Each structure stands twice: as C-alpha cells, then as structure tokens.
C-alpha positions, 0 to 999 in steps of 0.5 A: 326090804319090807316084810309082810307076814300073814297067817291063814287056814286055806292053802288054795288061795294063796297058792293060786294068788302066788302062782297067778300067771297074770303076775307073771310068777317065777317059781325060784325054789321049792322044798317038800312039795310035789311041783306037778300042778298047783293041786299037787302043791295044795295038796302037799301043803295040806298033808303036811299041816294035817300031821299037826291038828293043833296048827289053827292057822297052818298057812304061812305066807310072807311077801318080801318087798324091795325098793324100785331103785334096787330092781337092777341088783336083784336077780332071781339069785340074789333074791332066793339067797335073801329069801332063805337067809330071811326063812333061817332067821325067822326059824322057818326051817325044816318045813315045806315051801315055795318061793315065787317071784312077781313081776307085776308092780314096779318094785321087785317082790317075792311070795314064800309059802310054808306050813307054819309051825305055830 
C-alpha cells in the first residue's frame, strides 16, 4: 500500500474530485457530514473547519493505493477496514470524513477526505 497525503485550503475541489462520476466512485463511509448532495458535504466540512480559524490548511486528502495484483482480495469491506485502521494509526480520530473508492485505474485505491487538525 502506498499512501499519499495532501493538505489543502478548499474542500470544493477535493470533494468534487473524490465524488466524480467519471471515476466510478463508490462512497464507502462517512462520519459527521450531510450526504444529501456534494454541496451539503462541502458545507459540512467548511462549517467544522471554521470552528478552528488557526487552521491554514484544513483539508486533509489521503489516497491509499494498492497493488493491482491484490485486486481480487480487496473487497469494499476490506478496504474500509484498512482505511479506518490507517486513520486511527495516523491520529485521524474524532473528526468528519468521507471515504470513497475509485474504479478508474487498474490498481484499487481509495480516497479519504477529513478536516485536518494541524
């Protein structure tokens, strides 16, 4: 597994990227966000981030990429388990997040968006 961590300032771009229909996204999990629409997800993240004005880069975006050879072993349930374990080990707890799986590449991969605490 390869993890790529990016910090950013705006939730709109990353939410639109992760939920892009062209990437055949499947939303695996969410916590603390309104899932009615993309706009409601973005507003949920922005509202939470605004509670800590000291955050200069409130957007956390993590991509977890796996080997194409493991494709058959990586069910949604297994990938969600790995994502949640990763988040716990990285100290990403007690915060909003969404986890989406993309099917646009040969290798399995998921994206985590969260409100960064640093």
